[in-house]
C-alpha positions as CSV (number, residue, x, y, z in Angstrom):
1,X,120.5,72.0,123.1
2,X,119.5,71.1,119.6
3,X,119.9,73.0,116.3
4,X,116.4,72.7,114.9
5,X,116.7,74.5,111.6
6,X,119.6,72.4,110.1
7,X,117.7,69.6,108.4
8,X,119.0,68.5,105.0
9,X,116.2,70.4,103.3
10,X,116.9,73.6,105.2
11,X,120.6,73.4,104.4
12,X,119.9,72.8,100.8
13,X,117.6,75.8,100.4
14,X,119.9,78.1,102.4
15,X,122.9,76.8,100.4
16,X,121.2,77.7,97.2
17,X,120.6,81.2,98.6
18,X,124.3,81.6,99.6
19,X,125.2,80.8,96.0
20,X,123.9,84.2,95.1
21,X,127.3,85.8,95.8
22,X,127.6,89.6,95.7
23,X,128.4,90.8,92.2
24,X,128.1,94.2,90.6
25,X,124.6,95.2,89.8
26,X,122.2,98.1,90.2
27,X,121.3,99.5,93.6
28,X,119.7,96.9,95.9
29,X,117.9,97.3,99.2
30,X,116.6,94.7,101.7
31,X,113.0,94.6,102.6
32,X,110.7,95.4,105.4
33,X,109.8,92.2,107.2
34,X,106.2,91.5,108.2
35,X,105.6,91.8,112.0
36,X,106.3,95.5,112.7
37,X,102.8,96.8,113.4
38,X,103.9,100.3,114.1
39,X,105.9,100.7,110.9
40,X,103.0,99.2,108.9
41,X,100.6,101.8,110.4
42,X,102.9,104.6,109.4
43,X,103.3,103.2,105.8
44,X,99.5,102.8,105.4
45,X,99.0,106.4,106.7
46,X,101.5,107.7,104.1
47,X,99.9,105.6,101.4
48,X,96.5,107.0,102.2
49,X,98.0,110.5,101.7
50,X,99.7,109.4,98.4
51,X,103.2,110.1,99.9
52,X,104.4,106.6,99.2
53,X,103.2,104.3,96.3
54,X,101.5,101.0,96.5
55,X,101.2,98.0,96.6
56,X,101.3,97.6,100.4
57,X,99.7,94.2,100.9
58,X,102.5,91.8,99.9
59,X,105.1,91.4,102.7
60,X,108.0,91.7,102.9
61,X,108.0,95.0,101.0
62,X,111.3,96.1,99.4
63,X,112.7,99.4,100.7
64,X,113.4,100.3,97.1
65,X,109.7,100.9,96.6
66,X,109.8,103.9,98.9
67,X,113.2,105.2,97.9
68,X,111.8,108.2,95.9
69,X,109.5,109.3,98.7
70,X,112.3,108.9,101.3
71,X,114.9,111.0,99.5
72,X,112.9,113.8,98.0
73,X,112.0,117.0,100.0
74,X,109.1,116.7,102.4
75,X,105.9,117.7,100.6
76,X,104.4,120.9,102.0
77,X,100.9,120.9,103.5
78,X,101.1,117.5,105.2
79,X,99.3,117.5,108.6
80,X,101.7,117.1,111.6
81,X,100.7,113.5,112.3
82,X,101.5,112.5,108.6
83,X,104.7,114.4,108.6
84,X,105.7,112.7,111.9
85,X,105.0,109.3,110.3
86,X,107.1,110.2,107.3
87,X,110.0,111.1,109.5
88,X,109.8,107.8,111.4
89,X,109.7,105.8,108.1
90,X,112.6,108.0,106.7
91,X,114.8,107.2,109.7
92,X,114.2,103.5,109.3
93,X,114.9,103.7,105.6
94,X,118.2,105.5,106.0
95,X,119.3,103.2,108.8
96,X,118.4,100.0,106.9
97,X,119.5,100.7,103.4
98,X,123.0,102.0,104.1
99,X,125.5,99.7,102.3
100,X,128.9,98.4,103.3
101,X,128.1,98.2,107.0
102,X,126.9,95.6,109.5
103,X,123.6,96.0,111.3
104,X,122.6,94.0,114.4
105,X,119.4,93.4,116.2
106,X,118.7,91.6,119.5
107,X,115.2,90.8,120.7
108,X,113.9,88.9,123.8
109,X,110.3,88.1,124.3
110,X,108.6,86.4,127.3
111,X,105.1,85.4,128.2
112,X,103.4,83.0,130.6
113,X,101.1,82.0,127.7
114,X,101.8,82.7,124.0
115,X,99.0,84.7,122.3
116,X,96.0,82.8,120.9
117,X,95.3,85.6,118.3
118,X,98.6,86.5,116.8
119,X,97.8,89.0,114.1
120,X,100.3,90.8,111.9
121,X,102.6,91.9,114.7
122,X,105.6,89.7,115.7
123,X,104.8,87.9,118.9
124,X,106.5,85.1,120.9
125,X,105.7,81.7,119.6
126,X,106.6,80.1,123.0
127,X,107.1,81.3,126.6
128,X,110.6,82.4,125.8
129,X,111.6,83.7,122.4
130,X,115.0,85.2,121.8
131,X,116.8,86.2,118.6
132,X,120.2,87.8,117.6
133,X,120.6,89.0,114.0
134,X,123.5,90.3,112.0
135,X,123.0,91.7,108.6
136,X,125.3,93.1,105.9
137,X,124.4,94.8,102.6
138,X,126.6,95.2,99.6
139,X,125.4,97.4,96.7
140,X,123.5,94.4,95.2
141,X,123.2,91.8,97.9
142,X,122.0,91.6,101.5
143,X,122.8,88.8,103.9
144,X,121.3,88.2,107.3
145,X,122.3,85.5,109.8
146,X,119.6,85.1,112.5
147,X,120.2,82.7,115.4
148,X,117.4,82.3,118.0
149,X,115.7,80.0,120.4
150,X,112.2,79.3,121.6
151,X,111.3,77.4,124.7
152,X,108.9,76.8,127.5
153,X,109.7,78.6,130.8
154,X,111.8,75.7,132.2
155,X,113.9,75.5,129.0
156,X,113.0,71.8,128.6
157,X,112.5,72.1,124.9
158,X,115.0,74.8,123.9
159,X,116.3,74.7,120.3
160,X,118.6,76.9,118.3
161,X,117.0,78.1,115.1
162,X,117.9,80.0,111.9
163,X,114.5,81.6,111.5
164,X,114.8,85.0,109.8
165,X,118.1,84.2,108.0
166,X,118.3,85.0,104.3
167,X,120.3,86.1,101.3
168,X,118.7,88.5,98.8
169,X,120.4,89.6,95.6
170,X,119.1,92.3,93.2
171,X,119.5,91.9,89.4
172,X,117.6,93.7,86.7
173,X,115.1,95.1,89.2
174,X,114.3,91.7,90.6
175,X,115.2,90.3,94.1
176,X,116.3,86.7,94.2
177,X,116.1,85.5,97.8
178,X,116.4,82.3,99.8
179,X,116.4,81.4,103.5
180,X,113.8,81.1,106.3
181,X,111.7,84.3,105.9
182,X,108.3,85.3,107.1
183,X,105.7,86.4,104.5
184,X,102.2,87.9,104.8
185,X,99.9,88.0,101.8
186,X,96.8,90.0,102.0
187,X,95.3,93.3,103.4
188,X,94.2,92.0,106.8
189,X,95.7,93.3,110.0
190,X,94.7,90.4,112.1
191,X,94.5,87.5,109.7
192,X,95.6,86.3,106.3
193,X,93.6,83.5,104.7
194,X,96.5,82.2,102.6
195,X,99.9,83.0,104.0
196,X,100.8,84.6,107.3
197,X,103.5,84.7,110.0
198,X,101.6,82.5,112.4
199,X,103.9,79.5,112.0
200,X,107.6,79.6,112.0
201,X,109.1,80.4,108.6
202,X,110.0,77.4,106.4
203,X,113.0,77.2,104.1
204,X,112.3,78.7,100.7
205,X,113.8,80.3,97.6
206,X,112.0,82.8,95.5
207,X,111.9,86.0,93.3
208,X,110.1,89.3,93.7
209,X,110.3,92.7,92.1
210,X,112.7,95.1,93.9
211,X,110.8,98.2,92.8
212,X,107.2,97.6,91.8
213,X,106.9,100.6,89.6
214,X,104.5,100.7,86.7
215,X,105.2,99.2,83.3
216,X,106.1,101.5,80.3
217,X,104.4,99.2,77.9
218,X,101.1,100.8,76.6
219,X,99.1,97.6,77.1
220,X,100.2,97.2,80.7
221,X,100.5,100.9,81.8
222,X,97.0,100.9,83.1
223,X,97.9,98.4,85.8
224,X,100.0,101.0,87.6
225,X,102.7,99.9,90.0
226,X,102.7,96.1,90.3
227,X,104.4,93.5,92.5
228,X,105.0,89.8,91.7
229,X,106.3,87.2,94.2
230,X,107.0,83.5,93.4
231,X,108.6,81.0,95.8
232,X,109.2,77.3,96.3
233,X,109.7,76.0,99.9
234,X,109.8,72.8,101.8
235,X,107.9,71.8,104.9
236,X,110.8,69.8,106.3
237,X,109.5,68.2,109.5
238,X,109.2,64.5,110.5
239,X,105.6,64.3,111.8
240,X,103.7,64.8,108.6
241,X,101.4,62.4,106.8
242,X,103.5,63.1,103.6
243,X,107.1,63.9,104.7
244,X,108.9,66.8,103.2
245,X,106.3,68.1,100.8
246,X,107.2,71.2,98.7
247,X,105.0,74.3,98.8
248,X,104.9,76.8,96.0
249,X,103.4,80.3,96.1
250,X,102.5,82.9,93.5
251,X,101.1,86.4,94.1
252,X,100.5,89.3,91.7
253,X,99.3,92.7,93.1
254,X,98.5,95.8,91.0
255,X,97.8,99.4,91.8
256,X,95.7,100.6,88.8
257,X,94.3,103.7,90.6
258,X,95.8,105.7,93.5
259,X,94.7,104.0,96.7
260,X,93.3,100.9,94.9
261,X,95.2,97.6,95.2
262,X,94.0,94.3,93.6
263,X,95.8,91.0,94.1
264,X,95.6,87.4,93.2
265,X,97.3,84.7,95.2
266,X,97.9,81.0,94.8
267,X,99.7,78.3,96.8
268,X,100.0,74.5,96.5
269,X,101.6,71.6,98.3
270,X,103.2,69.1,95.9
271,X,105.8,66.3,95.9
272,X,107.0,64.8,99.1
273,X,107.9,61.3,100.2
274,X,106.4,58.6,97.9
275,X,104.6,61.3,95.8
276,X,105.3,62.1,92.2
277,X,107.4,65.1,91.6
278,X,107.7,64.8,87.8
279,X,107.4,67.6,85.3
280,X,104.0,66.3,84.4
281,X,102.9,66.5,88.0
282,X,104.0,70.1,88.2
283,X,102.3,70.9,84.9
284,X,99.0,69.4,86.2
285,X,99.3,71.4,89.4
286,X,100.1,74.7,87.8
287,X,97.4,74.4,85.2
288,X,94.8,73.3,87.8
289,X,94.3,69.7,86.7
290,X,93.7,68.4,90.1
291,X,90.7,67.7,92.4
292,X,90.7,64.1,91.0
293,X,89.7,62.7,94.4
294,X,92.2,59.8,94.2
295,X,95.9,59.2,94.5
296,X,96.6,60.8,91.1
297,X,95.6,64.2,92.6
298,X,98.9,66.2,92.1
299,X,98.6,68.9,94.8
300,X,96.7,70.6,97.6
301,X,95.8,74.0,96.4
302,X,94.6,77.4,97.7
303,X,93.8,80.4,95.5
304,X,91.9,83.6,95.6
305,X,91.7,87.4,95.4
306,X,91.9,90.4,97.7
307,X,91.2,94.1,97.3
308,X,92.0,97.2,99.3
309,X,91.1,100.9,98.8
310,X,92.6,103.7,100.9
311,X,92.3,107.5,100.9
312,X,91.7,110.4,103.2
313,X,88.9,112.9,103.9
314,X,90.3,116.0,105.5
315,X,92.7,114.7,108.2
316,X,91.0,111.3,108.5
317,X,92.6,108.4,106.6
318,X,90.5,105.4,105.8
319,X,90.9,101.9,104.2
320,X,88.5,99.1,103.4
321,X,89.5,95.7,102.3
322,X,88.4,92.1,101.7
323,X,90.0,88.7,100.9
324,X,88.4,85.6,99.3
325,X,90.4,82.4,99.3
326,X,89.1,79.1,97.9
327,X,90.2,75.5,98.9
328,X,88.7,74.1,95.7
329,X,88.0,75.0,92.1
330,X,84.9,75.3,89.9
331,X,84.8,76.6,86.4
332,X,88.4,77.9,86.7
333,X,87.7,80.0,89.8
334,X,88.2,79.4,93.5
335,X,85.3,77.7,95.3
336,X,84.5,76.4,98.7
337,X,86.0,79.7,99.8
338,X,86.8,81.4,103.1
339,X,86.3,85.2,103.5
340,X,87.7,88.2,105.3
341,X,86.5,91.9,105.5
342,X,87.8,94.8,107.4
343,X,88.2,98.5,107.6
344,X,90.8,100.9,109.2
345,X,90.6,104.6,110.2
346,X,93.5,106.8,111.3
347,X,93.6,110.5,112.3
348,X,95.4,113.2,114.3
349,X,95.4,113.2,118.1
350,X,96.0,116.8,118.8
351,X,98.2,119.2,116.8
352,X,101.7,117.9,117.9
353,X,102.1,114.9,115.5
354,X,100.3,112.2,117.6
355,X,97.9,110.0,115.8
356,X,95.4,107.2,116.4
357,X,94.3,104.1,114.4
358,X,91.2,101.9,114.7
359,X,90.9,98.6,112.9
360,X,87.9,96.2,112.8
361,X,88.1,92.9,111.0
362,X,86.0,89.8,110.5
363,X,87.0,86.5,109.1
364,X,85.4,83.1,108.6
365,X,87.5,80.0,107.6
366,X,84.7,77.5,107.1
367,X,84.5,76.6,103.4
368,X,81.7,78.1,101.3
369,X,81.5,81.2,103.4
370,X,79.2,82.9,100.9
371,X,76.4,80.3,101.0
372,X,74.6,78.2,103.6
373,X,76.2,74.9,102.4
374,X,79.1,75.0,104.9
375,X,81.8,72.4,104.5
376,X,83.7,71.8,107.7
377,X,87.1,70.2,108.0
378,X,87.9,71.1,104.4
379,X,89.8,74.4,104.5
380,X,93.6,73.9,104.8
381,X,93.1,70.1,104.8
382,X,93.6,67.4,102.1
383,X,92.8,63.7,101.8
384,X,96.5,63.0,100.7
385,X,98.4,65.8,102.4
386,X,96.5,65.2,105.6
387,X,98.8,67.4,107.8
388,X,97.5,70.3,105.6
389,X,98.6,73.9,105.5
390,X,100.5,73.7,108.8
391,X,104.1,73.8,109.8
392,X,105.6,72.6,113.1
393,X,102.1,72.5,114.7
394,X,101.0,76.0,113.7
395,X,98.7,77.1,110.8
396,X,100.5,78.7,107.8
397,X,97.5,80.8,107.0
398,X,94.9,81.9,109.5
399,X,96.3,81.8,113.0
400,X,93.2,80.0,114.3
401,X,93.1,77.5,111.5
402,X,89.9,76.3,109.8
403,X,86.2,76.4,110.7
404,X,86.7,79.5,112.9
405,X,85.0,82.9,113.0
406,X,87.1,85.8,114.3
407,X,85.9,89.3,115.0
408,X,88.5,91.8,116.1
409,X,88.6,95.5,117.1
410,X,92.0,97.1,117.6
411,X,92.9,100.6,118.7
412,X,96.4,102.1,118.6
413,X,97.5,105.6,119.8
414,X,101.0,106.9,119.0
415,X,101.8,110.0,121.0
416,X,104.1,112.9,120.4
417,X,107.0,111.1,122.1
418,X,106.6,108.0,120.0
419,X,105.0,106.0,122.9
420,X,102.5,103.5,121.6
421,X,99.3,102.5,123.4
422,X,97.3,99.5,122.2
423,X,93.9,98.0,123.1
424,X,92.2,95.1,121.4
425,X,89.1,92.9,121.7
426,X,88.7,89.6,119.8
427,X,85.8,87.2,119.7
428,X,86.8,83.7,118.4
429,X,84.5,80.8,117.6
430,X,87.3,78.2,117.1
431,X,86.7,74.8,115.4
432,X,82.9,75.4,115.2
433,X,82.1,71.7,114.3
434,X,84.3,70.4,117.1
435,X,86.0,67.9,114.9
436,X,89.0,66.5,116.8
437,X,91.3,66.2,113.8
438,X,90.4,69.2,111.7
439,X,91.9,72.1,113.6
440,X,95.5,72.4,114.9
441,X,94.6,75.1,117.5
442,X,91.8,73.3,119.3
443,X,90.5,69.8,119.0
444,X,87.2,70.9,120.5
445,X,84.7,73.7,119.7
446,X,85.5,76.8,121.9
447,X,83.9,80.2,122.2
448,X,86.6,82.6,123.4
449,X,86.7,86.4,124.2
450,X,90.2,88.0,124.4
451,X,90.9,91.4,125.9
452,X,94.3,93.0,125.4
453,X,96.2,96.2,126.6
454,X,99.7,97.1,125.6
455,X,102.3,99.8,125.8
456,X,105.5,100.3,123.8
457,X,108.2,102.7,124.9
458,X,111.0,103.8,122.5
459,X,114.4,104.3,124.0
460,X,117.7,105.6,122.5
461,X,118.6,102.4,120.6
462,X,116.0,100.0,121.8
463,X,112.4,99.7,122.8
464,X,110.4,98.0,125.5
465,X,106.9,96.6,125.1
466,X,104.5,95.3,127.7
467,X,101.1,93.6,127.3
468,X,98.3,92.3,129.5
469,X,95.8,89.8,128.1
470,X,92.7,88.1,129.5
471,X,90.9,85.2,127.8
472,X,87.5,83.9,128.9
473,X,88.4,80.4,127.9
474,X,91.2,78.3,126.3
475,X,91.5,75.7,123.5
476,X,90.8,72.1,124.3
477,X,88.6,72.7,127.4
478,X,85.3,71.1,126.3
479,X,82.4,71.9,128.6
480,X,84.5,74.1,130.9
481,X,85.3,77.8,131.1
482,X,89.0,78.0,131.8
483,X,90.0,81.7,132.0
484,X,93.6,82.8,131.4
485,X,95.4,86.0,132.5
486,X,98.7,86.5,130.6
487,X,101.6,89.0,130.7
488,X,103.8,89.7,127.7
489,X,107.1,91.6,127.5
490,X,109.5,92.3,124.7
491,X,112.9,94.1,124.5
492,X,114.3,95.0,121.1
493,X,117.8,96.4,120.8
494,X,119.4,97.9,117.6
495,X,123.1,98.9,118.5
């Protein structure tokens, strides 16, 4: 058995994080990791009813953002399904922000075929996926050690991994963090065009606001609550065109009006073996002096914007959102862009606290989505960083990689007992131009329909989830229809 996460780069980044020793500071709280679909649904329902503040599209979300709403008396007049969501979030908040104690989590997932369309929720990245986590929080610092493994069913490729391990330290309302953490940037439920949890997390160090409250400065007060997140990571794997490149990310999201969230994101790959990593190279990358078309090009960049508006009419909560991410630049703005649009509705199911949610979403990752001059094999690729925005064989951004159209419809019902029923339909046109080297998911053009049913049952200290999935075709099956029937199961235990 190998220990996959302990490359020199991973050790260096995690070592920097461990240098953030617990020292006296203000109150700190860990964050809500991306991947919990049910918790996200509850948070968005509360945000639509103005029970919790935004922003809610930059994950992980610090628990400190919701501290006021979780500790004040329950607002009168909330419908039963909103009050039930508040109670579920409050229980998680109280359990996960208690200091001076250990918390542990064990999860085991199994599937005869990992999901093609991953979405926001945490899913197995292989046929077996098991993780054990232990976390401790001091008044200013949280530490998590996560040890896990992923493998095919015969355990022929099993590896121990540190995915999910981190240290986060709060100082002056900022969280300094480091480790191997998942992130999700954008309002999409099924896709993010710039940074998602599709691939395994790579080692990174960064800083984000612990409580994204509004500024008291008159000039900035109109921005409302705001969140900033900056990180630098390393794609430390052997099989890359440029070995060990760094990847930097920056995101700013603001909440200028109740329910309205606007965000700008930017990432770039830079440095790496035999590439310049000088201060001048970083300056050129940060200021956008690239797209030279030759070896002097300092970086491989993505940048763009997203917007989301949420509210409620009567007992019906609604949200509409869009994301626009460019792989190139023209006139100082993103160009050769990909696009995503979606909407979400949620409402009561009876009078006992049950509720439903419906999400529909469409994304297109071919460059120049807003005009007819399509550019295939461009998004997430680069003529120098030819491995592109991928890590250990999986896309870092959109789970189906470039040149793909994805249309999804998702329905979720949470009943009075907390049982969760899920159904979904996805239509994916993967790698539309059929280029063998441009898409990491499929080397051929494939037209695939996916049908899903799922059930999650909460128990005393654990939960069980089951899923059935049918695909009309599979990647890399040119000229054939190769259907797939899959079964998924997951057990999560919090002692």
